[in-house]
Phi, psi and omega in degrees: 000133185249129174275147176234151176213165174274141185238135178293138178245032176048073177100331177272185176284147177300148179239156175279129183233146178262147179286354177280342181282129177299136181242145177281144173230130185228157180110144182303305182296312176304319179290317179300315176301319179301313181292323178293318182293319176071015181281309184260151182284124175263123183272328181201143171241121182253130185237142176301131189300328180259023183287146183217165171125159182292326179297318181292320176300318175296319177301316175294319177301310179301314180300313181297318177296331178270000177078023184280142175291134180246130177226151181250130186230170172280166176302317181293321178297318178293323179294324179293318181293318186280332184077021184200135177285352181261062186263352184056022176085007183220126172227132173247139172262117187246139174296143179295159180288144174253149184235142178268139178267142176292138176291158180292142177092353179266125181245176178297323175302317181297318182294315178297320181294318181289323178294323180294329178288343177275338182276120182297145178282148180293139179272127178257107180256116179251134175278129180255123180263133179291142177260144184269000000 
């Protein structure tokens, strides 16, 4: 099952977007943190052809280790990919988030009950004093 939502198109009218559609994430630190976290699938990292620096070097190393496609682009190409000229020379195409659907028959009460069985009950330790 695919969820759909409206996505802001920066000044245009909102459009319906599927989470399966790759989305751009841009900026050196956001892309670097995405690669460090390793949670979402990165399909491609596009880098400014003349880009330099230690953050970019680390970013390239992480992308290579994770098997992410790396491409070198012009500033105009990166701006077109990001949809924004403030990309800092790095744009990643990130797979959309996936959501799990609740199975039939599972209600909010069932979920709460299952969660509560996983939470340990508080231990009440009482001091017993000897009586004389």
